[in-house]
C-alpha positions as CSV (number, residue, x, y, z in Angstrom):
1,M,-44.3,16.3,-55.1
2,G,-43.1,18.2,-52.0
3,T,-40.0,20.3,-51.5
4,V,-36.8,18.3,-52.0
5,I,-34.2,19.3,-49.4
6,D,-30.6,18.0,-49.4
7,V,-29.1,18.2,-45.9
8,H,-25.7,16.8,-46.8
9,T,-24.0,19.2,-49.1
10,H,-20.4,20.4,-48.5
11,M,-19.4,23.9,-49.5
12,L,-15.9,25.3,-48.9
13,N,-13.9,28.3,-49.9
14,D,-10.3,28.9,-50.9
15,K,-9.5,30.7,-47.6
16,W,-10.5,27.7,-45.6
17,L,-8.3,25.5,-47.7
18,Q,-5.3,27.8,-47.5
19,T,-5.7,28.0,-43.7
20,I,-5.5,24.2,-43.5
21,L,-2.3,24.3,-45.6
22,D,-0.8,27.0,-43.4
23,H,-1.9,25.7,-40.0
24,G,-3.4,22.2,-40.4
25,G,-0.4,20.2,-39.1
26,R,-1.2,16.6,-39.8
27,Y,-3.4,17.6,-42.8
28,S,-2.0,18.1,-46.3
29,L,-3.2,18.5,-49.8
30,K,-2.0,16.2,-52.6
31,E,-2.9,15.6,-56.2
32,L,-4.2,12.1,-57.0
33,G,-4.7,11.8,-60.7
34,E,-6.8,14.9,-61.6
35,Q,-8.2,15.3,-58.2
36,R,-7.1,17.3,-55.2
37,V,-7.4,15.3,-52.0
38,I,-6.9,16.3,-48.3
39,H,-4.7,13.7,-46.5
40,C,-4.5,13.0,-42.8
41,D,-1.2,11.6,-41.6
42,G,-0.5,10.7,-45.2
43,A,-3.8,8.9,-45.8
44,P,-6.2,10.3,-48.4
45,F,-9.7,10.9,-47.0
46,M,-11.4,14.0,-48.5
47,T,-11.6,14.6,-52.2
48,L,-12.3,18.2,-53.2
49,M,-14.6,18.9,-56.1
50,D,-15.1,22.1,-58.1
51,G,-18.7,22.4,-57.1
52,M,-17.8,22.6,-53.4
53,F,-16.2,26.1,-54.1
54,D,-18.8,27.5,-56.5
55,Y,-22.4,28.2,-55.4
56,Q,-23.6,28.9,-58.9
57,N,-22.2,25.6,-59.9
58,R,-24.0,24.0,-57.0
59,I,-27.3,25.6,-57.9
60,E,-27.0,24.3,-61.4
61,A,-26.3,20.8,-60.1
62,M,-29.3,21.1,-57.8
63,D,-31.5,22.0,-60.7
64,K,-30.3,18.9,-62.7
65,A,-30.9,16.6,-59.7
66,G,-34.3,18.1,-58.8
67,V,-33.2,19.5,-55.5
68,D,-35.1,22.6,-54.3
69,I,-33.0,23.5,-51.2
70,A,-29.5,22.6,-50.1
71,V,-28.6,22.9,-46.4
72,V,-24.8,23.4,-46.9
73,S,-22.1,22.7,-44.3
74,L,-18.3,22.4,-44.1
75,T,-16.6,19.1,-44.3
76,C,-13.9,17.3,-42.5
77,P,-11.4,18.2,-41.0
78,S,-13.6,21.2,-40.3
79,V,-11.7,23.6,-38.0
80,Y,-10.3,21.1,-35.5
81,W,-6.7,22.2,-35.9
82,G,-4.5,25.3,-35.7
83,G,-5.1,26.2,-32.1
84,E,-7.8,28.3,-30.4
85,G,-7.3,31.5,-32.4
86,V,-7.1,29.9,-35.8
87,S,-9.9,27.5,-35.1
88,T,-12.3,30.2,-33.9
89,A,-11.5,32.7,-36.6
90,T,-11.9,30.0,-39.3
91,A,-15.3,28.9,-37.9
92,Q,-16.4,32.5,-37.9
93,M,-15.2,33.0,-41.5
94,M,-17.0,29.9,-42.8
95,N,-20.3,30.9,-41.0
96,D,-20.1,34.4,-42.4
97,D,-19.6,33.0,-45.8
98,M,-22.5,30.6,-45.6
99,A,-24.8,33.3,-44.2
100,N,-23.8,35.5,-47.1
101,Q,-24.5,32.8,-49.6
102,Q,-28.0,32.3,-48.1
103,S,-28.6,36.0,-48.7
104,N,-27.4,35.6,-52.3
105,Y,-29.6,32.5,-52.9
106,P,-32.5,32.9,-50.3
107,D,-34.8,30.4,-52.0
108,R,-32.1,27.7,-52.5
109,I,-29.5,27.8,-49.7
110,R,-29.6,27.2,-46.0
111,W,-26.7,26.2,-43.7
112,F,-25.4,24.4,-40.7
113,A,-22.9,26.2,-38.4
114,T,-19.3,25.3,-38.0
115,L,-17.9,25.5,-34.4
116,P,-14.5,25.3,-32.7
117,W,-15.6,22.4,-30.6
118,Q,-12.4,22.0,-28.6
119,Y,-12.8,25.4,-27.1
120,S,-16.2,25.2,-25.5
121,E,-16.6,28.9,-24.5
122,K,-15.7,30.1,-28.0
123,A,-17.9,27.3,-29.5
124,V,-21.0,28.4,-27.6
125,Q,-20.4,32.1,-28.5
126,E,-20.1,31.2,-32.1
127,L,-23.1,28.9,-32.0
128,E,-25.2,31.8,-30.6
129,R,-23.9,34.2,-33.2
130,A,-24.5,31.7,-36.1
131,S,-28.0,31.1,-34.8
132,R,-28.7,34.8,-35.0
133,M,-27.4,34.9,-38.5
134,G,-29.8,32.1,-39.6
135,A,-28.0,28.8,-39.1
136,L,-30.5,26.0,-39.1
137,G,-28.3,23.5,-37.2
138,V,-24.8,22.4,-36.5
139,F,-22.1,20.4,-38.4
140,V,-19.8,18.2,-36.3
141,S,-17.3,15.5,-37.1
142,A,-17.9,12.0,-35.6
143,S,-14.8,12.5,-33.6
144,I,-12.9,15.6,-32.8
145,S,-9.1,15.4,-32.6
146,G,-9.5,11.8,-31.3
147,A,-12.1,12.7,-28.7
148,S,-15.6,11.2,-28.7
149,L,-18.6,13.4,-29.1
150,T,-19.8,12.3,-25.7
151,D,-16.6,13.5,-24.1
152,P,-17.4,15.7,-21.0
153,S,-15.4,18.6,-22.5
154,F,-18.1,19.1,-25.1
155,A,-21.0,19.2,-22.6
156,A,-21.4,23.0,-22.6
157,V,-21.7,23.0,-26.4
158,W,-24.3,20.3,-26.4
159,D,-26.2,22.1,-23.6
160,A,-26.3,25.2,-25.8
161,I,-27.4,23.2,-28.9
162,D,-30.1,21.5,-26.9
163,R,-31.4,24.9,-25.6
164,L,-31.6,26.2,-29.1
165,E,-33.3,22.9,-30.3
166,M,-31.0,22.7,-33.3
167,P,-30.4,19.5,-35.4
168,V,-26.8,18.2,-35.7
169,L,-25.3,16.7,-38.8
170,V,-22.7,14.1,-37.7
171,H,-20.2,13.5,-40.4
172,P,-17.2,11.1,-40.3
173,G,-13.6,12.0,-40.8
174,A,-10.3,10.2,-40.4
175,P,-11.0,8.1,-37.4
176,P,-8.4,7.7,-34.6
177,G,-5.8,5.0,-35.4
178,V,-5.3,5.6,-39.1
179,A,-1.7,4.5,-38.9
180,E,-2.3,1.7,-36.4
181,M,-5.0,0.1,-38.5
182,D,-3.0,0.5,-41.8
183,M,-5.6,2.8,-43.4
184,E,-3.1,4.9,-45.4
185,R,-3.3,2.5,-48.3
186,F,-6.2,1.7,-50.7
187,N,-8.3,4.7,-49.7
188,L,-9.5,2.8,-46.6
189,V,-10.2,6.0,-44.6
190,F,-12.9,7.0,-47.0
191,S,-14.3,3.6,-47.9
192,V,-14.1,1.9,-44.5
193,G,-13.0,4.4,-41.8
194,F,-15.8,6.9,-42.5
195,M,-18.4,4.2,-42.0
196,F,-17.1,3.1,-38.6
197,D,-16.3,6.6,-37.4
198,T,-20.0,7.5,-37.7
199,T,-21.1,4.1,-36.3
200,L,-19.0,4.4,-33.2
201,A,-20.1,8.0,-32.6
202,I,-23.8,7.2,-32.7
203,A,-23.4,4.0,-30.7
204,R,-21.6,5.8,-27.9
205,M,-24.4,8.4,-27.9
206,I,-27.1,5.7,-27.6
207,F,-25.4,3.8,-24.8
208,D,-24.0,6.8,-23.0
209,G,-27.4,8.3,-22.3
210,F,-26.8,11.2,-24.6
211,F,-30.5,11.3,-25.8
212,D,-31.7,11.3,-22.2
213,R,-29.6,14.3,-21.4
214,Y,-30.4,16.2,-24.6
215,E,-34.0,15.6,-25.4
216,N,-34.3,18.5,-27.9
217,I,-31.5,17.4,-30.2
218,K,-32.1,15.5,-33.5
219,I,-29.1,13.8,-35.0
220,I,-28.6,13.3,-38.7
221,A,-26.2,10.4,-39.3
222,C,-24.4,10.8,-42.6
223,H,-23.9,8.0,-45.2
224,A,-27.0,6.0,-44.1
225,G,-25.7,5.9,-40.6
226,G,-22.5,4.1,-41.4
227,A,-22.7,0.4,-40.4
228,L,-25.7,1.1,-38.0
229,P,-28.3,-0.4,-40.4
230,Y,-26.3,-3.6,-40.6
231,L,-26.1,-3.9,-36.8
232,V,-29.9,-3.5,-36.4
233,G,-30.2,-7.1,-35.2
234,R,-27.8,-6.3,-32.3
235,F,-29.7,-3.1,-31.6
236,D,-33.2,-4.5,-31.8
237,T,-33.5,-4.8,-28.0
238,A,-32.0,-1.4,-27.5
239,F,-34.5,0.1,-30.0
240,E,-37.5,-1.5,-28.2
241,K,-36.4,-0.5,-24.8
242,M,-34.5,2.8,-25.4
243,P,-36.7,5.5,-27.0
244,P,-33.6,7.7,-27.7
245,C,-32.8,5.4,-30.6
246,R,-35.8,6.8,-32.3
247,E,-34.1,10.3,-32.4
248,I,-31.6,9.2,-35.0
249,W,-32.2,10.0,-38.7
250,M,-30.1,8.3,-41.4
251,G,-28.7,10.4,-44.3
252,S,-28.8,8.5,-47.6
253,T,-25.8,10.1,-49.2
């Protein structure tokens, strides 16, 4: 059997969590039963698990699951809050931490970079720094503070990623319209909102010509690509006539 690599593994730290509590604005932390859950505008969407904060715990879980290497990344809401200074400093802190952990576990841990996407100049600088430190790719949420990934304001960041030929893990978060679509109840952000956040992000990329502009970028779509596999009938023609559709890889988590 070949090497088993998990590309969808979230690792956090207490400093990141505390920074959200201090500067996250619409994001808060609440107890639900015995679990700590990050909320967006009052809606639960990200459950925190002990293994996300403990690399030794993670290695032990990998051993039990038969995983050889984990490519770790942050999770939503990433660093898309707090203003330019906080967002940039928090991205740097997380990248430093993950690079450190790769040094601690060189045979088991690799990582995807966190970027302050809303601030393109800072994001490009941090991308280049993270690349030098050993980042294999980039983590990004399916939407960033309500903006689509194909928004022109992110073009410079995508240009830099394309130049470095790095893969990008697209992970859902709380999609725009949580309150308007009544997703605060029944954990609908996690169970339904996540799936369609990813679906819309990738669909926009396909039809916006993203893969024509960025021929060196491979996209990893989390959670089996959201609803994309179930829309394959509607995308059949696009797949046959648009080669960019073949640059999308579906994560099975």
